C-alpha positions, 0 to 999 in steps of 0.5 A: 723707151722713148715715146709711143708713136701714138703720142708723139711729143708735139702732141704732148701738152703736160709739162711733165710728159714733154720733159719725160718723153725729152729724157727717155731713150729713143729705142730706134738709135739702140739699132746701129749696128750694120743692117741692124742685125746685132741689136737693140743694145742696153742704153748704157752700153750704147751711151758708152759707145757714142761718148767714146766715139765722140772724145775720139774726134778733136781739133788741134789747138790752132784752129780758130775758136768759132770753129772748134766751137761749132764742131763741138755742137755738132758731137753734142747733136750726136750725143742726144741722138741716144734720145732722139733718132732724127738728131743723127741725120742733124748732126750729119747735115750740120757737119756739112755746114761746119766743114764749109765754114772752115773752108771759107774761114780758112781762106780768108785767115790764110790771107790774114784778111788782106786778099792779094787780087788782079784787076786788070793785071794790076795787083791790089789788096782788098781787106776783109773780115769774113768770107761774107765780107768777101762775098759781099763785093763779088759784083765788083770782082767780077774781072778780078783774080787772085794773086798768086805766084802764076803770073795771071793768078788764079779764079777768085773762089766763090763757091764750096767746090772752089774752095777745095780747088784753092785749098789744094793749090795752095797745098793745104790739102793734099792726096790725089785720092781725096779729090774723089771725096771732096767732089762727094762731100760737095754733093752731099753738103748741097743735099744737105742744105736743100733735102727733097726728102727725109733722111735717117742716118745710122750712127756708123755713117755719121760717125764717119763722116765726123772723122772726114771733117775733123781729119779736113779741118786739122789738115787746113790748119797744118795737122796730119792724123796719125793713122787718118783716112784722108790726111796720115801724113809721112808714112815711116819706113825701116829695113825690111828683108825678104827671100826668094826660092831659087825657082821663085814658087815660094818666098818669105817675108821676114817680121823682123830683121832679128828673124833672119838667121840661117836656116837649112831650107832657105840657105841657097834662097836670094835674099834682099833688103829694102827700105819700106813701110810696114804696110808694104808688100815686098814680095809680089806674083810674077807676071811673066811667070806662071807661078812665080813671084818676084821682089816687088821692088824693080830698080829704075820703075816704081812698083811699090804702093809707098816709096821704098829703096832697095838697100841690099840687092839680091844676093845671098844670105851670107851677104844679107847678114854681113851687111845687118851685123856690119851697120847700124840699123836704126839709123836707116830709119825715116818717114817719107811723103806718099800723097800727090806724087809726080810719076813719069809714065812712057808709052808706046802706043802700039804697046802697054804704058810702061811701068811708073817712074819716079823723077830720081828714076828719070835720071838713068833714062836713056832712051833715044826714041823721038815718037814715043809720048811720056805722060807726067802724072800726079797720084798717090800711088804709081799704079793709079798712074799707070791705069790712067794711062793705060785707059786714057784712050777708052775711058771718057770720064777718067778717074779722080785719083790721078791727073795728067800733068804733062804729055811730052813727045820723046826721051830727050823732052822727058829728060828735059823737062825732068831735069827742069824739076830737079833744077828748076832754076837752072 
């Protein structure tokens, strides 16, 4: 299996020996389960697994051919890792360069090669055929800014990290939790481009990176990845039902609406119907009652991980059954974005922050406290926003999965700010 350590490939002189060594499976490539505890696999089995992984990685049709070819080369390198383990690490390093190249290409193609800039506040356009051409102009663009909808534009992106920031501002890349992923990718790219030590990457690590690279490239050209880790797209919602016992110590979430039917043991329970994602928990523990449970959705606040709506308020089983029989339940199904949402968090310094509100929740806020602070936070999940405000005074480096957009004083100012987002032209 592979050439022996005392006869390394680079010391072989006979052509037939070199070819034989190149064609032989590297035994080290067959130990690729976590910790290397379940190997070695049979070479054909490993080859099948590798090929299956690579076949599942694909780029969208509108991704430029140069980017597609670069990515295909990485996939081929990975497959050849079966014959030479070092090629897994090479595929890992090359993948970072492919991703950076994709970001550069997208920056230029986004403007069709006509970059809008502000030179001393005067708008002009510079024509470039590639990011390399644009980068060569850097000395002449020192006092220039990229022309955007903002009055003074934004900084021109001349670095890998700056390109990620540009892509997020253009909404080409979304997800507040992904900000930390992008930062890690920048660091890993720098290590790949300037390695100081030998690296030995096992296949699952490399595959995870390639999956992320494919997701990011596809998203740059407008495509979500169904079931993806970074850009799964809108979450699909449908009607779901849950119930609580009279003393709230027991609960049930029904697997389907068809299973909501009269049972003697639950007839006196409290039922509710929600428009929610399958992955959403409808029941949570009640922090105000030892051993108690509650519906996770709470009107006026964002308590569920994904956007959810209460369709039938807590009521009797008979009321819920009447609703189910009187409506076309499929008409309620929809899909809704959940990444990069805005949350409003009200905080009286003497107490813990109130739970997050969505923009729609702000329309019913009737407080009149002129001293209370409100924070507008961008986050993918409401608890990310709440934790950011809870820990704001004690954490020196806040997590990257939330961002404070605005800080407002008083309930009136918060309502006015929210109204400006609802009716920005008014």
